[in-house]
Backbone bond lengths (Angstrom), bond angles and torsions (degrees), N, CA, C in turn:
res aa  C-N    CA-C-N  psi(-1)  N-CA   C-N-CA  omega(-1)  CA-C   N-CA-C  phi
1 M - - - 1.457 - - 1.534 107.76 -
2 S 1.313 115.78 135.40 1.459 119.69 -179.70 1.527 110.60 -71.15
3 I 1.321 115.89 159.83 1.466 121.18 179.65 1.522 110.49 -62.48
4 A 1.335 116.42 -39.61 1.469 120.20 -179.83 1.531 110.96 -62.10
5 L 1.340 117.03 -44.37 1.468 120.01 179.18 1.522 111.49 -67.63
6 Q 1.320 116.45 -36.97 1.457 120.42 177.73 1.531 110.18 -63.18
7 R 1.344 116.85 -43.90 1.475 120.15 177.60 1.512 111.18 -62.31
8 Q 1.333 116.24 -40.95 1.461 119.85 179.95 1.527 110.18 -62.89
9 D 1.335 117.22 -42.28 1.462 120.48 177.37 1.527 111.10 -62.83
10 E 1.334 116.93 -43.00 1.464 121.17 178.10 1.524 110.46 -62.63
11 R 1.334 115.69 -42.76 1.466 120.43 179.68 1.520 110.27 -60.36
12 E 1.318 117.07 -44.75 1.461 120.62 -178.87 1.527 111.57 -66.93
13 L 1.320 117.17 -33.96 1.460 120.98 175.75 1.530 110.57 -65.59
14 Y 1.352 116.68 -46.90 1.469 120.60 174.99 1.523 110.14 -56.67
15 Y 1.322 115.92 -47.47 1.457 120.78 -177.58 1.525 111.12 -57.45
16 S 1.322 117.39 -44.09 1.471 119.95 -178.75 1.532 110.91 -63.08
17 R 1.327 117.32 -33.89 1.471 120.36 177.11 1.523 111.44 -71.55
18 L 1.327 116.14 -35.47 1.463 121.27 -174.65 1.522 113.45 -79.82
19 T 1.319 117.57 -16.48 1.463 119.46 -173.38 1.519 114.29 -103.34
20 S 1.308 118.37 9.34 1.463 117.54 176.46 1.530 108.24 -68.77
21 G 1.302 115.22 125.18 1.462 120.43 -179.87 1.522 113.24 73.41
22 L 1.328 117.39 45.46 1.467 120.23 178.21 1.521 110.38 -53.19
23 S 1.320 116.20 133.33 1.463 119.39 -176.36 1.522 113.17 -111.90
24 S 1.329 118.05 -13.33 1.466 120.11 -179.00 1.525 108.77 -166.30
25 P 1.329 117.20 165.05 1.467 118.91 174.22 1.533 112.02 -57.96
26 N 1.331 117.46 -38.13 1.465 119.59 178.76 1.525 111.57 -62.33
27 H 1.314 116.90 -35.33 1.461 120.68 177.52 1.534 109.37 -58.65
28 E 1.311 116.90 -43.90 1.474 120.42 -179.63 1.528 111.21 -65.65
29 W 1.344 117.42 -46.04 1.477 119.50 -179.10 1.528 110.63 -66.01
30 L 1.318 116.51 -39.94 1.469 119.85 176.86 1.522 110.62 -63.19
31 A 1.328 116.97 -38.24 1.466 120.13 177.75 1.531 110.49 -62.64
32 C 1.311 117.52 -41.31 1.470 120.60 176.81 1.526 110.28 -60.94
33 M 1.332 116.58 -46.94 1.463 120.26 -178.23 1.525 111.05 -65.25
34 V 1.330 117.15 -43.57 1.466 120.78 -179.53 1.526 110.12 -65.53
35 A 1.326 117.58 -41.16 1.469 120.68 179.30 1.526 110.43 -61.89
36 S 1.317 117.37 -45.49 1.468 121.10 178.75 1.522 110.39 -64.10
37 W 1.312 116.32 -46.32 1.465 122.77 -178.67 1.523 110.91 -61.64
38 S 1.321 116.17 -37.01 1.465 121.27 -178.02 1.526 113.21 -68.17
39 V 1.331 116.86 -18.82 1.469 120.46 177.24 1.528 112.06 -110.54
40 G 1.337 116.51 12.74 1.463 120.40 174.06 1.510 115.62 88.67
41 Q 1.315 118.59 14.75 1.460 121.18 178.26 1.524 110.11 -96.36
42 G 1.320 116.20 151.90 1.456 121.83 -177.62 1.515 110.12 81.62
43 V 1.318 115.48 -176.43 1.473 119.95 -177.46 1.520 113.04 -117.69
44 L 1.316 117.12 7.94 1.458 117.81 -177.61 1.529 109.82 -61.53
45 P 1.320 116.12 134.72 1.466 121.35 -176.47 1.524 112.26 -83.35
46 D 1.326 116.23 -169.56 1.462 121.41 176.61 1.529 109.91 -48.64
47 Y 1.314 115.04 143.42 1.475 122.62 179.16 1.529 112.71 58.30
48 L 1.330 118.01 22.29 1.474 123.63 -179.16 1.527 112.57 63.92
49 G 1.319 117.96 13.08 1.460 121.25 -175.84 1.524 112.37 92.50
50 L 1.316 116.14 2.26 1.465 121.40 177.61 1.518 109.35 -90.33
51 T 1.319 116.74 167.35 1.459 119.54 169.76 1.523 106.96 -72.25
52 P 1.323 119.09 159.02 1.476 119.56 176.90 1.532 112.32 -55.44
53 A 1.325 117.69 -38.79 1.470 120.42 179.39 1.527 110.90 -65.87
54 Q 1.338 117.62 -43.71 1.465 120.40 177.82 1.527 110.78 -62.30
55 F 1.322 116.54 -39.85 1.460 121.40 -179.86 1.532 110.25 -61.40
56 Q 1.334 116.81 -42.85 1.461 120.44 178.49 1.534 110.99 -65.46
57 Q 1.333 116.85 -37.75 1.464 120.96 177.26 1.531 111.06 -64.56
58 L 1.333 116.16 -42.40 1.461 121.47 177.94 1.526 110.16 -60.75
59 K 1.328 116.77 -47.43 1.462 120.46 179.19 1.528 110.82 -60.61
60 A 1.328 116.99 -43.42 1.471 120.64 -179.15 1.528 111.44 -65.73
61 A 1.329 116.85 -37.20 1.461 120.75 -176.73 1.528 112.74 -75.77
62 Y 1.333 117.79 -38.46 1.462 120.26 -171.65 1.522 115.37 -120.58
63 F 1.321 117.68 -25.07 1.459 118.74 -169.71 1.524 112.96 -130.58
64 Q 1.328 116.48 40.32 1.466 120.52 178.87 1.515 110.02 -59.11
65 G 1.312 115.25 134.70 1.448 120.63 177.77 1.522 114.75 80.85
66 C 1.317 117.30 -2.90 1.463 120.77 178.91 1.526 109.38 -92.23
67 D 1.294 115.51 138.04 1.462 121.34 178.45 1.519 108.62 -84.41
68 I 1.318 116.43 100.90 1.464 122.08 -178.77 1.521 107.91 -119.16
69 P 1.337 116.88 127.90 1.465 118.25 178.47 1.523 110.78 -67.98
70 E 1.311 116.82 151.81 1.462 120.14 176.75 1.522 111.35 -89.62
71 L 1.330 115.94 -27.67 1.452 120.71 -177.09 1.518 110.01 -100.07
72 A 1.311 116.04 144.80 1.459 121.26 -177.29 1.521 110.79 -66.50
73 V 1.307 116.46 123.18 1.453 121.91 177.88 1.527 110.13 -62.25
74 S 1.327 116.37 -32.39 1.467 121.67 -179.31 1.525 112.33 -71.22
75 G 1.331 116.53 -16.71 1.459 120.18 -175.91 1.516 113.27 84.99
76 S 1.337 118.12 3.01 1.466 121.54 179.30 1.520 110.46 -59.18
77 Q 1.292 115.14 138.96 1.463 121.19 177.44 1.523 108.98 -121.13
78 L 1.309 116.60 146.06 1.449 122.19 178.28 1.519 108.57 -78.91
79 D 1.316 117.33 118.35 1.455 121.83 -178.99 1.525 108.92 -127.78
80 F 1.330 114.83 81.46 1.452 118.80 -178.86 1.522 112.17 -74.50
81 S 1.334 118.86 -4.65 1.465 119.95 176.90 1.520 110.64 -64.83
82 R 1.321 117.52 -23.64 1.461 120.09 177.04 1.528 112.01 -97.74
83 M 1.316 116.51 8.72 1.462 120.36 178.77 1.522 109.15 -125.54
84 L 1.305 115.30 80.72 1.456 120.18 -178.66 1.530 112.15 -67.43
85 E 1.310 115.60 -19.11 1.459 120.73 -176.48 1.522 113.42 -93.70
86 K 1.321 118.41 13.06 1.472 121.37 -177.61 1.526 111.62 -53.59
87 E 1.304 116.38 -51.26 1.465 119.97 -178.76 1.524 111.06 -61.85
88 D 1.324 116.85 -38.12 1.462 120.29 178.58 1.528 111.32 -65.00
89 L 1.333 117.29 -40.67 1.465 120.47 177.01 1.527 111.07 -64.14
90 V 1.325 116.41 -44.01 1.464 120.39 177.73 1.530 109.49 -59.58
91 N 1.323 117.36 -45.68 1.469 120.96 -179.93 1.521 111.65 -63.66
92 L 1.330 117.32 -42.19 1.463 120.86 178.91 1.521 110.48 -60.17
93 L 1.325 117.09 -49.52 1.460 120.60 -178.89 1.530 111.32 -66.36
94 T 1.319 116.67 -39.54 1.470 120.61 179.16 1.526 111.09 -63.51
95 Q 1.306 115.96 -39.65 1.469 121.07 -179.84 1.526 111.87 -61.64
96 H 1.329 117.12 -30.12 1.464 120.84 -174.55 1.529 113.60 -109.70
97 C 1.324 118.47 6.01 1.464 119.57 -175.46 1.526 111.57 -80.26
98 R 1.314 113.83 157.67 1.463 120.02 172.77 1.525 107.65 -71.53
99 P 1.313 117.75 128.92 1.463 119.87 -174.75 1.527 114.24 -75.59
100 D 1.315 117.91 -15.39 1.460 121.12 -173.10 1.530 113.99 -95.41
101 M 1.326 116.58 21.31 1.460 120.35 -174.31 1.531 110.58 -111.59
102 P 1.316 118.44 110.77 1.472 119.74 -178.64 1.525 113.36 -64.49
103 E 1.343 117.77 -24.64 1.459 120.86 -178.31 1.533 113.49 -91.02
104 M 1.344 117.23 10.30 1.461 120.03 -173.01 1.530 112.92 -62.25
105 D 1.324 118.56 -39.57 1.470 119.79 178.42 1.524 110.94 -61.07
106 W 1.328 116.80 -36.40 1.466 120.36 177.97 1.521 110.18 -66.61
107 M 1.318 116.38 -45.95 1.466 119.99 -177.99 1.525 110.34 -61.27
108 I 1.322 116.16 -43.86 1.468 120.28 -179.51 1.525 110.14 -63.08
109 A 1.310 117.78 -47.62 1.470 120.84 -178.87 1.526 111.41 -61.07
110 I 1.313 117.50 -40.70 1.461 121.36 -179.41 1.527 110.34 -67.78
111 I 1.328 117.66 -43.65 1.467 120.53 179.06 1.526 110.48 -62.60
112 V 1.322 117.26 -44.02 1.472 120.50 179.08 1.527 109.96 -62.19
113 A 1.322 118.26 -42.38 1.466 120.64 177.04 1.527 110.52 -61.70
114 G 1.322 117.04 -38.59 1.462 121.26 178.08 1.521 112.67 -64.63
115 C 1.324 116.65 -28.33 1.462 120.86 179.05 1.530 111.83 -67.73
116 L 1.321 118.07 -14.94 1.462 121.20 176.85 1.523 112.41 -74.42
117 G 1.306 117.38 -16.25 1.457 120.99 -179.45 1.513 111.90 -75.19
118 S 1.320 114.82 169.24 1.466 119.45 -176.76 1.522 112.61 -110.62
119 D 1.327 117.15 8.79 1.453 120.84 178.92 1.535 108.57 -107.55
120 H 1.320 116.63 -171.56 1.461 119.71 174.89 1.527 108.22 -62.05
121 L 1.317 117.01 147.41 1.456 121.11 -175.60 1.525 111.99 -57.88
122 W 1.316 118.12 -42.05 1.465 119.52 -179.06 1.528 110.76 -61.57
123 Q 1.324 117.41 -36.89 1.464 120.71 178.67 1.524 110.77 -72.41
124 D 1.328 117.03 -42.60 1.459 120.72 179.95 1.530 111.68 -62.73
125 L 1.322 116.76 -32.31 1.463 121.33 178.29 1.526 112.66 -78.84
126 G 1.323 116.67 -17.49 1.460 119.70 -176.87 1.517 112.88 87.28
127 L 1.331 116.64 14.85 1.460 118.62 173.37 1.519 108.12 -73.97
128 W 1.320 117.30 165.85 1.453 120.83 -171.82 1.521 112.88 -97.44
129 S 1.337 116.71 -9.95 1.466 119.85 178.12 1.526 109.33 -162.75
130 R 1.311 114.63 160.67 1.463 119.60 176.27 1.527 110.14 -66.06
131 S 1.328 117.26 -33.34 1.470 119.49 -179.60 1.527 111.03 -63.43
132 Q 1.342 118.00 -32.29 1.465 120.19 174.90 1.528 110.39 -63.83
133 L 1.334 116.56 -44.40 1.466 120.13 179.44 1.516 110.10 -62.43
134 T 1.320 116.86 -44.82 1.463 120.61 179.27 1.532 110.39 -58.45
135 A 1.318 116.80 -47.52 1.471 120.19 179.48 1.526 111.00 -62.72
136 M 1.340 117.37 -40.87 1.464 121.41 -179.93 1.527 110.83 -63.78
137 L 1.321 117.02 -43.31 1.466 120.18 179.54 1.524 110.99 -69.10
138 Q 1.326 117.58 -39.84 1.471 120.33 177.56 1.522 111.12 -62.98
139 Y 1.311 117.07 -38.36 1.466 121.72 -178.58 1.531 111.21 -71.03
140 N 1.328 117.29 -45.15 1.461 121.80 -173.67 1.526 114.28 -89.94
141 F 1.319 117.39 -29.13 1.467 122.05 -175.62 1.529 109.06 -134.09
142 P 1.332 117.53 62.47 1.464 120.56 -169.96 1.528 114.50 -59.07
143 T 1.321 118.10 -41.61 1.468 118.45 -178.01 1.521 111.76 -70.21
144 L 1.312 117.33 -33.62 1.462 121.02 177.68 1.528 110.06 -71.17
145 A 1.312 116.72 -46.82 1.465 120.59 -179.34 1.524 111.30 -61.51
146 A 1.322 117.00 -35.25 1.463 120.43 179.64 1.527 112.13 -63.67
147 K 1.305 117.27 -25.72 1.469 120.65 178.44 1.527 112.33 -70.44
148 N 1.319 117.06 -20.75 1.467 120.34 179.99 1.525 109.26 -86.89
149 D 1.307 116.05 60.87 1.458 121.50 -175.40 1.529 113.52 -83.66
150 Q 1.333 117.29 0.21 1.467 121.06 177.56 1.530 111.93 -110.41
151 D 1.323 117.28 9.65 1.466 122.90 177.97 1.531 113.05 63.24
152 M 1.339 115.89 39.71 1.464 120.08 175.52 1.521 108.29 -68.27
153 K 1.302 117.11 145.73 1.455 120.77 176.26 1.529 108.00 -58.30
154 W 1.326 116.37 139.18 1.456 120.65 -165.88 1.522 114.78 -63.61
155 K 1.308 118.72 -41.63 1.467 118.83 -179.10 1.518 109.96 -66.30
156 K 1.324 116.59 -42.64 1.464 120.51 176.71 1.526 110.18 -61.08
157 F 1.336 115.83 -40.92 1.453 120.60 179.73 1.525 111.90 -61.39
158 L 1.333 116.86 -46.04 1.470 120.04 -179.90 1.532 110.73 -60.13
159 Y 1.323 116.14 -44.94 1.461 119.18 -179.47 1.523 111.81 -69.62
160 K 1.307 117.17 -32.89 1.470 120.45 175.35 1.530 109.77 -63.81
161 Q 1.318 116.63 -38.59 1.472 120.32 177.60 1.525 110.91 -62.89
162 L 1.332 116.55 -39.97 1.473 120.23 177.50 1.526 110.94 -63.72
163 C 1.317 115.95 -44.20 1.468 119.93 180.00 1.523 110.94 -63.18
164 E 1.311 116.82 -45.42 1.464 120.02 -179.58 1.523 111.44 -63.77
165 A 1.328 117.41 -35.72 1.465 120.84 178.27 1.526 111.05 -63.61
166 E 1.328 115.94 -30.67 1.470 121.11 178.84 1.526 112.27 -91.11
167 G 1.339 117.02 -1.79 1.458 120.34 -177.83 1.514 112.89 74.28
168 I 1.333 116.84 25.19 1.457 121.86 179.93 1.520 108.64 -103.36
169 Y 1.305 115.92 123.44 1.459 121.61 178.50 1.514 107.61 -124.76
170 L 1.330 116.07 103.38 1.458 121.27 -174.51 1.520 113.33 -86.26
171 C 1.307 117.16 -19.19 1.456 119.36 -176.86 1.520 110.49 -70.31
172 R 1.326 114.67 137.21 1.466 119.73 178.57 1.517 110.94 -81.98
173 A 1.330 117.18 -25.54 1.455 120.95 -178.86 1.525 109.73 -76.19
174 P 1.348 117.14 147.58 1.468 119.95 179.77 1.529 112.91 -67.82
175 S 1.307 118.34 -22.05 1.459 121.43 174.62 1.522 108.51 -153.71
176 C 1.294 115.46 158.49 1.466 120.53 -176.96 1.529 112.35 -60.20
177 T 1.318 117.10 -34.42 1.465 119.38 -174.60 1.521 113.29 -65.49
178 V 1.317 118.82 -19.96 1.467 120.46 178.81 1.528 112.35 -103.59
179 C 1.306 117.42 1.71 1.459 122.07 -178.21 1.534 110.51 -77.93
180 I 1.322 117.03 140.28 1.465 120.22 179.39 1.525 112.04 -69.25
181 D 1.322 118.35 -19.55 1.457 122.02 179.04 1.528 112.98 -90.53
182 Y 1.312 118.58 7.55 1.458 122.47 -177.32 1.529 112.74 -49.56
183 P 1.351 119.56 -47.15 1.479 119.12 -179.40 1.536 113.26 -64.06
184 K 1.304 118.43 -23.39 1.469 120.95 179.13 1.519 111.70 -77.35
185 C 1.321 117.32 -25.74 1.460 121.46 -175.70 1.526 113.91 -98.38
186 Y 1.342 116.65 -27.69 1.459 119.98 -173.78 1.517 110.79 -121.41
187 G 1.321 115.52 156.79 1.453 120.59 173.34 1.513 113.37 96.43
188 P 1.323 115.02 -168.06 1.463 119.73 -172.58 1.525 113.02 -66.92
189 E 1.331 114.27 150.51 1.460 121.56 176.97 1.513 107.89 -113.35
190 N 1.302 116.44 132.73 1.473 120.63 179.76 1.491 110.80 -104.41
């Protein structure tokens, strides 16, 4: 059996343990991310990018009795020194989040940590598909997700929102549809 298939089997085993008694859509998405993270997939760092206290709260709320490592199996480390826009990302997500969600600070911190990766956001988070990320963002940040009406890749979309908020327009083309990089920003992610 290849290493990739073995990891996938391990991930699915973790996931089945983490999803007993699902209590919300966020519980399911968090279970996917934790399962992937627990086998070294994605780029989430120690504690999933949460503070140790937040990580313990997350475990108590959703994963009581589950053996979840605190340190990233992948060895990923949180390096916000290369993310000058961390506060801006937190503010953007906070501005558009559903106010009635007790786990919102966790979701925001995890998404921001995922933005440090160099792959598609859904992969960096350890989600299993782009459609999961889309559903998660629509559920937690409905007004922000609604702005992505052209199916822009999510990480690019978040950063585009930051640039537009600052009045910075880096694209040389007058609109995205005439830009030569259009296929890199929009459409399916593999």
